[in-house]
DRENDO-1510 file (C-alpha; in Angstrom, 1 decimal, always signed):
<recs>
REC; n; res; u; v; w
REC; 1; MET; +93.4; +80.7; +75.6 .
REC; 2; ARG; +94.3; +83.4; +72.7 .
REC; 3; ILE; +97.3; +86.2; +73.5 .
REC; 4; HIS; +97.6; +88.7; +71.0 .
REC; 5; ILE; +100.8; +90.8; +72.2 .
REC; 6; ALA; +102.6; +93.4; +69.8 .
REC; 7; THR; +105.8; +95.7; +70.8 .
REC; 8; ASP; +108.6; +98.2; +69.2 .
REC; 9; HIS; +111.8; +97.5; +69.6 .
REC; 10; ALA; +112.2; +98.6; +73.5 .
REC; 11; GLY; +110.6; +96.0; +73.7 .
REC; 12; LEU; +111.3; +92.4; +71.4 .
REC; 13; ASP; +113.6; +90.7; +73.3 .
REC; 14; PHE; +111.0; +90.4; +75.9 .
REC; 15; SER; +108.8; +89.3; +73.6 .
REC; 16; ARG; +110.4; +86.2; +72.7 .
REC; 17; HIS; +110.7; +85.5; +76.6 .
REC; 18; LEU; +107.1; +85.7; +76.6 .
REC; 19; ILE; +105.7; +83.9; +73.5 .
REC; 20; GLU; +108.0; +80.7; +75.1 .
REC; 21; HIS; +106.1; +81.9; +78.5 .
REC; 22; LEU; +103.0; +82.2; +77.1 .
REC; 23; THR; +103.4; +79.1; +74.5 .
REC; 24; GLU; +104.4; +77.1; +77.6 .
REC; 25; ALA; +101.6; +77.3; +79.9 .
REC; 26; GLY; +98.9; +76.5; +77.1 .
REC; 27; HIS; +98.2; +79.6; +75.5 .
REC; 28; ASP; +98.0; +80.1; +71.9 .
REC; 29; VAL; +100.2; +83.0; +70.9 .
REC; 30; VAL; +100.0; +85.6; +67.8 .
REC; 31; ASP; +102.5; +87.6; +67.4 .
REC; 32; HIS; +101.9; +91.2; +65.9 .
REC; 33; GLY; +105.7; +92.1; +65.4 .
REC; 34; PRO; +107.5; +93.1; +64.8 .
REC; 35; GLN; +109.9; +90.3; +63.8 .
REC; 36; SER; +113.9; +92.0; +63.5 .
REC; 37; TYR; +115.2; +94.7; +65.5 .
REC; 38; ASP; +114.7; +97.9; +63.9 .
REC; 39; ALA; +115.0; +101.4; +66.3 .
REC; 40; LEU; +113.2; +103.5; +64.2 .
REC; 41; ASP; +110.1; +101.1; +63.4 .
REC; 42; ASP; +106.2; +102.3; +65.0 .
REC; 43; TYR; +104.2; +100.9; +67.4 .
REC; 44; PRO; +100.9; +102.1; +66.4 .
REC; 45; ALA; +100.3; +99.5; +63.5 .
REC; 46; PHE; +101.7; +96.6; +66.1 .
REC; 47; CYS; +99.8; +97.2; +69.2 .
REC; 48; ILE; +96.5; +98.5; +66.9 .
REC; 49; ASN; +96.9; +95.0; +65.4 .
REC; 50; ALA; +96.8; +93.1; +68.1 .
REC; 51; ALA; +94.3; +95.4; +70.2 .
REC; 52; GLN; +91.7; +94.4; +67.0 .
REC; 53; ALA; +93.0; +90.9; +67.2 .
REC; 54; VAL; +91.3; +90.9; +70.8 .
REC; 55; VAL; +88.0; +92.5; +69.8 .
REC; 56; ASN; +87.8; +90.1; +67.1 .
REC; 57; ASP; +88.6; +87.2; +68.7 .
REC; 58; GLN; +86.2; +87.8; +71.7 .
REC; 59; THR; +83.4; +89.1; +69.4 .
REC; 60; ALA; +83.6; +86.0; +67.3 .
REC; 61; GLY; +83.2; +83.5; +71.1 .
REC; 62; THR; +87.1; +83.2; +71.2 .
REC; 63; GLU; +88.7; +83.2; +74.9 .
REC; 64; ALA; +91.4; +85.8; +74.0 .
REC; 65; LEU; +93.5; +88.9; +75.8 .
REC; 66; GLY; +96.6; +91.3; +74.9 .
REC; 67; VAL; +99.8; +92.1; +76.2 .
REC; 68; VAL; +101.2; +95.6; +74.5 .
REC; 69; PHE; +104.6; +97.2; +75.8 .
REC; 70; GLY; +107.3; +99.2; +73.9 .
REC; 71; GLY; +110.0; +101.2; +77.0 .
REC; 72; SER; +107.2; +103.1; +78.7 .
REC; 73; GLY; +104.0; +101.5; +77.7 .
REC; 74; ASN; +102.4; +104.5; +77.7 .
REC; 75; GLY; +101.8; +104.7; +73.7 .
REC; 76; GLU; +101.5; +101.1; +73.1 .
REC; 77; GLN; +98.3; +101.8; +75.7 .
REC; 78; MET; +97.0; +104.8; +74.1 .
REC; 79; ALA; +97.6; +103.2; +70.4 .
REC; 80; ALA; +95.6; +100.0; +71.5 .
REC; 81; ASN; +93.1; +102.3; +72.6 .
REC; 82; LYS; +92.0; +103.7; +69.2 .
REC; 83; VAL; +90.4; +100.0; +68.8 .
REC; 84; VAL; +86.9; +100.1; +68.9 .
REC; 85; GLY; +86.0; +97.7; +71.7 .
REC; 86; ALA; +89.8; +97.7; +73.3 .
REC; 87; ARG; +90.2; +98.4; +76.8 .
REC; 88; ALA; +94.1; +98.8; +77.7 .
REC; 89; ALA; +95.4; +99.1; +80.4 .
REC; 90; LEU; +98.9; +100.3; +81.7 .
REC; 91; VAL; +100.0; +98.3; +83.9 .
REC; 92; TRP; +102.8; +98.5; +86.1 .
REC; 93; SER; +102.0; +95.8; +89.6 .
REC; 94; LEU; +100.7; +92.7; +90.9 .
REC; 95; ASN; +97.5; +95.4; +92.1 .
REC; 96; THR; +97.1; +97.2; +88.4 .
REC; 97; ALA; +97.1; +93.8; +86.2 .
REC; 98; THR; +94.6; +92.5; +88.4 .
REC; 99; LEU; +92.4; +95.4; +89.1 .
REC; 100; ALA; +92.5; +96.1; +85.3 .
REC; 101; ARG; +90.6; +92.9; +85.0 .
REC; 102; GLU; +88.5; +92.7; +87.8 .
REC; 103; HIS; +87.0; +96.3; +87.8 .
REC; 104; ASN; +88.0; +97.4; +84.4 .
REC; 105; ASP; +87.5; +94.0; +82.3 .
REC; 106; ALA; +90.3; +95.3; +80.1 .
REC; 107; ASN; +91.1; +92.8; +77.5 .
REC; 108; VAL; +94.7; +94.3; +76.4 .
REC; 109; ILE; +97.3; +95.4; +78.8 .
REC; 110; SER; +100.5; +97.6; +78.2 .
REC; 111; ILE; +104.1; +97.4; +79.3 .
REC; 112; GLY; +106.8; +99.4; +79.9 .
REC; 113; ALA; +109.5; +97.0; +78.8 .
REC; 114; ARG; +112.0; +99.0; +80.2 .
REC; 115; GLN; +110.9; +99.9; +83.4 .
REC; 116; HIS; +110.2; +96.5; +84.6 .
REC; 117; THR; +112.5; +92.7; +84.6 .
REC; 118; ILE; +111.5; +90.3; +83.0 .
REC; 119; GLU; +110.2; +88.3; +85.8 .
REC; 120; GLU; +108.4; +90.9; +86.7 .
REC; 121; THR; +106.7; +91.4; +83.1 .
REC; 122; ILE; +105.7; +87.6; +83.7 .
REC; 123; SER; +104.1; +88.3; +86.5 .
REC; 124; PHE; +101.8; +90.6; +85.8 .
REC; 125; ILE; +101.2; +88.5; +82.5 .
REC; 126; ASP; +100.6; +85.4; +84.5 .
REC; 127; ALA; +98.5; +87.7; +87.2 .
REC; 128; PHE; +96.0; +89.5; +84.4 .
REC; 129; ILE; +95.2; +86.1; +82.6 .
REC; 130; ALA; +94.5; +84.3; +85.9 .
REC; 131; GLU; +91.9; +87.1; +87.1 .
REC; 132; PRO; +88.5; +87.1; +85.9 .
REC; 133; PHE; +86.2; +90.1; +85.8 .
REC; 134; SER; +84.2; +90.3; +88.9 .
REC; 135; ALA; +80.7; +91.3; +86.6 .
REC; 136; ASP; +79.6; +93.6; +90.0 .
REC; 137; GLU; +77.3; +96.1; +88.6 .
REC; 138; ARG; +79.0; +99.4; +89.0 .
REC; 139; HIS; +82.0; +98.1; +87.0 .
REC; 140; VAL; +79.4; +96.6; +84.7 .
REC; 141; ARG; +77.6; +100.1; +84.4 .
REC; 142; ARG; +81.3; +101.8; +84.1 .
REC; 143; ILE; +82.1; +100.0; +81.3 .
REC; 144; ARG; +78.6; +100.0; +79.7 .
REC; 145; GLN; +79.5; +104.4; +79.3 .
REC; 146; LEU; +82.9; +103.8; +78.1 .
REC; 147; GLY; +81.0; +101.6; +75.0 .
REC; 148; GLU; +78.7; +103.9; +75.2 .
REC; 149; TYR; +80.9; +107.1; +74.9 .
REC; 150; GLU; +82.5; +105.6; +72.0 .
REC; 151; THR; +80.2; +105.0; +69.4 .
REC; 152; THR; +78.1; +107.6; +70.2 .
REC; 153; ARG; +81.0; +110.2; +71.3 .
REC; 154; ASP; +78.1; +111.1; +74.8 .
REC; 155; ILE; +76.9; +109.0; +77.5 .
REC; 156; ALA; +73.1; +109.7; +78.5 .
REC; 157; GLY; +72.4; +111.8; +81.2 .
REC; 158; LYS; +76.3; +112.4; +82.4 .
REC; 159; ASN; +76.5; +115.8; +81.2 .
REC; 160; ILE; +79.3; +115.5; +78.4 .
REC; 161; VAL; +80.9; +118.4; +77.0 .
REC; 162; ARG; +81.3; +118.3; +73.3 .
</recs>
């Protein structure tokens, strides 16, 4: 599987460990940056590029997921979710990692590098990658509604306030 990763300065050390771990596990890892430490770098472009690459790969039929991380993971998740077709989930436990895939068919996860050890982070990522989407009708319906709103700014019959 192709795994797109991105971070900011807070997660740069994590990214090096993760690239090594994921590569050893047989994944094709694409690093969207940064390549060097800069305490004043800005995460949005890195995370948007990673999320867009995931969406592009999936649209082309390539199996791909993404991992973005920074100090808390919050801003990185917000950035990734600006990409049409990205479904980025903030992960802070094994349960949230597996549910992100099982219930939400998340294609990107965001993790706070200052909130977890590298070992915890690796366990979250491995669980996320291993968990399949359940394809239960209720989850498919909800994901479809998110996509509908993303493209039309409405969800038919759901009283979306404008």
